[in-house]
C-alpha positions, 0 to 999 in steps of 0.5 A: 080595955085596961093598960098600965104603963110606967108611971102608974100606981102599980109601977111606983112599987117595985116587984121583988118576987114571983108571988107579987107579980102573980097576984097582980096578974090574978087581979087583972084576970078578974077584970076579963070575966066582967066582959065575958072573957076567960079570966086570964091576966098578964103583967110584964115587969122590967127593972122591977117595975110594971110596964104592962098589965092586961087581961083577955079581950077576945070576946070584948074585941071579937079578936082571936089574938086578943089574949092577955099575953099578946096584949101585954107584950105589945104594951110592954114593947111600946112602953120600953121602946123596943120589941126585944124584951130580954130584960123583962119578965111576964107573969101570966095566970095560965100556961100560955097557948102555942100562939102566946108562947111563940110570941114570948119567944119572938119578943125575946122575953127574958123570963116567963112565970105562969100559974095554972098549967093548961093540959088542953092548950099549954105550950110551956110544958103541958102539950108542947114546950115552945119556950124550951125548944133548942131549935128555936132562936130564943128560950125564955127562962120558965117558972110554972106553978106560982099561985097555981091554986088561986089561978086554977080556982079563978078559971074553975069558978068562971067555967062553973058559972057558965054551965 
């Protein structure tokens, strides 16, 4: 299990654009496949600094909720001392599923940036759009498609090796 908090090497350099955040998420995603998990990575940034960085661990933990986003939101809340993440941005390599999009809303996440869309389970525009539903109590700002080609290639490579 990896987790990066304030004070880590990544936190020493401020992130100044979406591509930089997504590149860190892609690096984190690569770790997931080393233990048989789908390569999805999530990085949470607050104040221009990385406060959490996680990857999928469902297979590793045998836990259906151990998605990269859920783990990163938990770590970010702990690092920041608050469950309200309205000043934070989460970068994730794959469009979040309903559980993870719901967690972003529940955490009052300020902004969500994702790479590849997920036509089978995406809940930020593909199948549903939980993050932009005015009936809910919060709507994180959404940006999709950042380094989508790289994120999609990582996933395609993982699944082609398993077939």
